[in-house]
Structure formats: structure tokens, C-alpha cells
C-alpha positions in Angstrom: -35.1 18.2 5.2 -34.1 16.4 8.3 -30.6 16.8 9.7 -29.7 13.1 9.1 -30.8 13.4 5.5 -28.8 16.6 5.0 -25.8 14.9 6.5 -26.2 11.9 4.2 -26.4 14.2 1.2 -23.3 16.1 2.4 -21.4 12.7 2.7 -22.4 11.9 -0.9 -21.5 15.4 -2.0 -18.1 15.2 -0.3 -17.1 12.4 -2.7 -17.8 14.5 -5.7 -16.1 17.8 -4.9 -14.7 19.8 -7.8 -11.2 19.7 -6.3 -9.4 17.8 -3.6 -9.4 19.8 -0.3 -6.2 20.5 1.6 -5.0 18.0 4.3 -6.3 20.1 7.2 -9.8 20.3 5.6 -9.7 16.5 4.9 -8.8 15.9 8.6 -11.7 18.1 9.6 -14.1 16.3 7.4 -12.9 12.9 8.6 -13.1 13.8 12.3 -16.5 15.4 12.0 -17.8 12.3 10.2 -16.4 10.0 12.9 -17.8 12.1 15.7 -21.2 12.2 14.0 -21.4 8.5 13.3 -19.5 7.0 16.2 -19.3 9.6 19.0 -16.2 10.2 21.1 -13.1 8.3 20.1 -12.6 5.0 22.0 -9.5 3.6 20.4 -5.9 3.4 21.5 -3.6 6.0 20.1 -1.6 4.8 17.0 2.1 4.3 17.0 4.2 7.5 16.9 5.6 6.7 13.4 2.2 6.2 11.8 1.8 9.9 11.0 -1.5 9.6 9.1 -3.2 7.6 11.7 -1.8 9.9 14.4 -3.2 13.0 12.6 -6.6 11.4 12.3 -6.6 10.3 15.9 -5.6 13.7 17.1 -8.3 15.5 14.9 -11.0 13.2 16.2 -9.9 13.5 19.8 -10.3 17.3 19.6 -14.0 16.8 19.1 -14.5 14.9 22.3 -17.9 15.9 23.8 -19.3 17.3 20.6 -22.8 15.9 20.1 -23.6 13.9 16.9 -26.1 16.6 15.8 -23.5 19.3 16.2 -20.9 17.3 14.3 -23.4 16.6 11.5 -24.2 20.4 11.3 -20.5 21.3 11.2 -19.8 18.6 8.6 -22.6 19.9 6.4 -21.2 23.5 6.7 -17.7 22.4 5.7 -18.8 20.4 2.7 -21.2 23.2 1.5 -18.3 25.6 1.7 -16.2 23.4 -0.6 -18.7 23.2 -3.4 
């Protein structure tokens, strides 16, 4: 199976996990998805009191420079580990 197909399957699987992952894992999944689909973050940082948006922004920023293929591979690994 091609990487993109595996990634798409992992995205679908992530919506049907047996239990909700912890917040750190959810941030990891979110940031890997964004890096895989959009590349390096190109948005302004959120306000300092928008804690959820700030956490998402920071998680995605940490992946700057990671290729889409690498992000897809890591995303697949994380989701497979949660099944």
C-alpha cells in the first residue's frame, strides 16, 4: 500500500479509536496531520490567553522542517500504537 493510502487509512482509523487519547497524544496527532497535509506552519501565533490554540500552534511549530512523508509515517505509527 502506498504511503498516502496508509496515511488516509490512519486518519480514518484515528476517528474510531477504542478510547480517547491523552492531550499530549492528541496534540501529536494534530501537529503531524497538519505538517503532513500543509507543511511548515505559516500562521501568526494565537493570543496568549487562547490556551488550546497556543498548544496546537506550539506543537505544529516543533515539526518545522519535517517532510510530509516523514510526518505521514510518524502519524501512521502513532495511530497504529493507539489501536
